[in-house]
N, C-alpha and C positions, 0 to 999 in steps of 0.2 A: 491403367494407375498402379505402380506399384503395391501401394498400400491394398485394395483390393484383390489382387492377384496375393499378395499374403495371405488375405481372409480367406479365401478361397480353399489355398493349399491346406491353412492351417485346421480349416472347418474339415478337409477329406481326411487327415492324416488323424483327427480323432475320431472319424466313422471308420476308420480301419483300424484305430489301436484305442480302443473307449477305455482301455484299462491304464493308457498312460497321461497321467497329471502331469507330467513335464508341457505335451503336447496344450492341454487343455488351458495352462498358464499362459503360454504364449499366444494362442487362441484370444484369450481374453486380454491380453498386450495389444495385439493386433487388431481389434476389434475397436476398441480404446481410441487407438490412434488412426485410424480411418473414423470413426465419428465426430472426431476434433476437423478433419478436413471436410465432412460432410458439413459440420455444423459452420465451418467459416464461410462455405460456398451455398449458402442460406437453405441447403436441403434438411430441413427441421425432423419432420418426418423419418426417414432411414438414418440421421444421428439418434433421435431418439432412441430407433431399435435398438441399433450395434451399443449404445451407452448401456441400457438396458442387458442384454446380452453378456457385454463384459462383465457388469458387477452381480449380476445374477451366477454367474461360472465361478468369481474370486470368491461371491457369498459361500457358494458349496465349497471351493478349497479352503474356504476360515475354518469350515465347521470341521474339516480331514484332517488340516492341519494347525491347529490353533496358536502354536511356539514361532509360526513362519510369520514375522511383520510383512514381509514382499509382499504377501497375498492382500494383508490388511492393505497396504498403499493403491494395489490395484482395485480394491474394492471403493476406496476411500474417493479416489481420484475420476472413476468411472459414473458413481453413483454424482460427485459433485457437480460433473460435467451433465448429468440427464437433468439434473435438480436447476443449473441454468439456463437449460433449453426455455426453463419457464418465463426468463424475461424478456425472450426476444417475443417474436411473433406467433401468437397473441400473447400479452404479457398476460401473468396469473401470478402474481406474486404474492397469492395464500397457496396455490399449490407448492411454488418454491420453498416457501417458509415451513411448506408442511412436509418437504423431501426432507430439507437440510436438517429439521429438528431428529427426524428419523437417523438419519447418519451420523448426525453427532452424538446421538445417545447413544450408537454402536460402539463410540467412540470411548466415550465416557464410561462405557460396562464395560471396559478392557481392565483386570483386576492390577491393580496397581503395584501387588508383589513378583507380579510376571518377570521373569529376566526380560533385560534391557526394554522395558515397557516406553521407555521414550521414544524408541523409535516405533513404536507401533500408533499413537496418537500422534505424531509429528505429521502426517499426513492431513488428520484431521484440522489440521489447525484454520486454513486460510477459510474455511465455511462460514467462523464464526466473527470475521472481517466484515467479509461480503453479505452477511445476513443483517449483521448491524447496520451497516449501510443501505440495505433494503428497509429496514423498519423503521429508519429514520425520513425517507424516504415517505414512507406513508403516513407519518408525521406521529410515528409510535418512537418518542424521544424517549421514555422511562422505558421500555424495553429494547432501545437500540444501545442503551447504557449498560443495560443487564445481559445483552447480550456479549458487549462487547467484555463486560468483566467476567463472564465464561471463559471465553477465551485468555485473557489474561492471568489466571487463576491454574489453565491448565500449562500457558506459557513459564510461572512462574514454580509448577508444578516440576518439569522440567528441568528447571534451572537449579533450585535445591538437590537433586537428583544429580547433578552432572555439574559439580564446580569448579571441576578441573575445565568443564566446553568453553570456552571464550563466545564463540558462537550462541548457545544456549542463554547464557546471561546476560549476550547483549541484548536477544531475542525480549527477553523480559523485562531491560531498562525502556527497550523501544515501544513494549506492549503497555507500560504504567506511562511513558509522557504520552501516547496515545489515549487512553485512558481517561487523561486528567484534561486532554484540548478536549475530548466529546464532554465531561462532566462543567468545563469552565463556564461555560453562559449560563446555565442552568442552576449549577451548583458549585460557587466558585470554592467555596469554604471544602468541599468533597475533594474538586480541583486541586488545591493548593497541597492536600495530603498525598495525593498519586504524584507531583510536583515532586514535594520533598523526597517520597520513596524514590523516583525518578534517580534526583540528585544522588541520595545515598549509594543506590545501583551502581551508578556510574563511577562515582568515587574510589567503590572496591574495585572496580572494573581495572579503574587509571594504577592502581596498586597492585593487583593480580597480576595484568596484560600490559605493561606498560610500551611493548612494543608491538603491540597490532593497532597500528594506523588506523585502523574505522573506530576503534574504542576511541581514539580523540573527536574524530571525524563528527562521530555522534555524540558527543559530550557537547564538543561548539555548537554545533550547531542547537541543541535543546538551551541550552545558554543564551545564544541568541535570538532565539524567536519564541521561549517559554511568555505569554502573556500576563504570568503571575510577576509583578515589579518586586518582589521578594529572593526569587531566583533568579530573574532575567541579570544575565550580567556580561555586556560587550564588550568591557576588554579582557576578562576569563576568555570568553568565547574566542576573540582571536589570538589568545595568547593559544590555547589549546590547536585552532587550526593553523594555527602556522609548528607546533609541533609534528600535526600527522603529517604534513608538507614533508617537513625535515625527513620524518621517519620513512617517508615510501615517498620518496619526490617524483616517480615515474606513475604513479597516481593522479590521471586528472581530475576525480574526482573530488580528491585531497582541497586540488587547487580552489574546485568549483564552492566545497566548503567554507574555503576562506572566504572567495567571495561574495558567498550570503551574507557571512558576519561582518566584512567590510560595508557591504551596502546597509546591514542593520542599525550600521552605526553611523549613515552617514557620510561615510567616506568612499563616494562614487566613484572619483577618478580610480582610486586603487580598486574597487570592486571591477569596476568596468575592465581594467587590466587581466583582473585573474581570471572573471568569468567569462572573455572572450577568448583568453588562452587555452582553459578549460573547455570549452566545444573547440577550437581547432585541432588539439588534441582529443576530440572523441568521448568528452566525456557524456557522462548520462547515456552511453551504449547508442550514439548515434540518434537513435528515431525512437527511443524510449521514454518514460515517465522522466527518468533525471535531467532528460536534454529538456523536455518541456517547464520540469524547474527552474533551470539555468537560464535558460528564454527568460522566463516571467522574471529573475532576478536583473537581468543583462537589460530589460527595458524598466527597469523602476530605475538601475543606474543611470540611462541614457535618460531618461525623464529628469532625475536630480541632477545632472548636467547641464539639461537647459533643450535637449537635443530631443525634440518634440516627434519629430517625421520618424527619429532611428526609433525611439522607442517604440512607435506605434506599427513602423517595420518589424520588428521583435513579438509584439503580440502578435501580429498573422503569423509568422511563424507556430510560433504554438499551437495556434489556429489551425492551422493547416495537420500538425502532429495528431490533435484531439477528434479531427474530422475524418481519418485515416485507419488503418488498420492497429492501433496504436493504443489503443482510447483503454485502459486495462483498470479502472474503479469507476464506483457511482461518485465517488467524492470529486473524480475529477472535471467530470462533464458537469458545464455548468448548467444547473436546474433552473425551472420558473422562477427561481425566488433568488437566485442568487447569482451575482458577476463576477467577472476578475476586475479585480481594481488597480489600476496606477497613480497614486493618488497626489500631489504637489504637498511640501510640506511634511510637516512632522508631530509629535505630540510628542510629551515626556513620557517616559515610562510608569511615571504614579497615575498616568491618566487610561493604561491599557486596559485596565481591568473592567473601568466604568465602558470606554470604547465598545471591545468586545462584547462586553451586555445588549451592549446599544444596539449592535450590530445585528444580533440572532433575534432580538426581538422584531427590528423594523422588518429583517429581509432584506431590503438594497437600502444600504444608506446616504446618508448628501454626500455630496461630494462626490459620487459614483462617475467614474473616467472611462472607463474601458469597459465591452463585453466580450466576450467570445462567442460566438452564435452556435444554439447547438440544440434546442429545440425542434420536435418534430422529426428527427434523424432514428435512426437503430440504435439505441444504446448497444455495444460490445462489452460483456466483462469476462476480462481474464487476470491473471497472476499478475502481479507486478514484475519489472526485473530485480526488484528488493524491496523487503518488506518496509527497511527502512528510508529507502525513495521514497516511498509512498507516504508514508509521514511527513516528512518533509515538505510534499508535495502540497497536503493537507493543509500542513500550517502558514506552507506561501499562499495558501489561497484566503484562509479563514482570520490569520493575524497580522504577516508579513505586513499588509499594505499599510502604509500612513496616513492616515486622516486629515482633511482637508477641504479647503474650496479652491476650485478651478473648473475650467473649461470642459466641456466633454469632448471626449476623443472618439472620433468616428472610425472605424476601423474599417 
């Protein structure tokens, strides 16, 4: 195996030239890559050893070169991999949270007056979202919200320091959006504030970066799927999604976002056309999270058009993806008290708030029509294709499905 040979050669070079920090840096990277491979193959013991060796070497180099953000990145990724092993066999979420808190503390202690501070802390961001999901699964909802809020504050700091960085500002808006979604069921007033901040961030992005099609895509999806009736605006969502397509017609994901907005508006025939076209063009990166998202909405469109068998077929395709190697988030996996819903009928936006609160309290709502089985299988956690796609799929699961009465769908 090539990576094993790289680690062997790298270790030999370090042994021969112990004063060479360049060789040490390379060896840390090789060990991390090999640890990923062992983790994928289920060899937890070997993966743990390699992750630990990698982040300990990087930690030593961080102390020696405090102005080098690359070494912080190596440390953060290796330490995160080591922590994530606690969520596999055997599962030990308490140990995971202990390691992640130590990791996050390292990132939060980086002085903010350091040159290029954002580059130092960005590798730590993914840990906030993952830790929030774990806390939520443990029933510690308040702690999950607080953990996510820590990450959002970091995102906002990065955005404020880089006003000309469209990507940083987009991430801050997405973070606010997701924070609102997380707070909606238990604290609708607080969630409403988050949603209003999100809308303001997107408005400023549209003014400053009108040429960026991803801004239009994100804003459109936010307006189409937001559970707050004071924010949700389906006509503007459709308009902005069409703007994204016009600005980047080669982007299959822009077409997919338009399909989502049309589906949310109940325009199922148009939504079916756009979503099918998106998937045929490779939208969602073939087998990734976006793929599952678009399939979910395509199923909803086919159900709305009366094609029950076709809708069930789309859900089976989603199930196949989530049971494979592309499971990327705790939120995506159907936990015992959750299900994927494909519901016939619609509620007016004014009832969305009440309905969302009811779903959270009841766990599984009335009218549930379909579930993707997943309990009892080993759950894999990886970073997503893109943060915004993870957010959209989370929204799709919790808020985009319609409430109503219908017969049970057997997958």
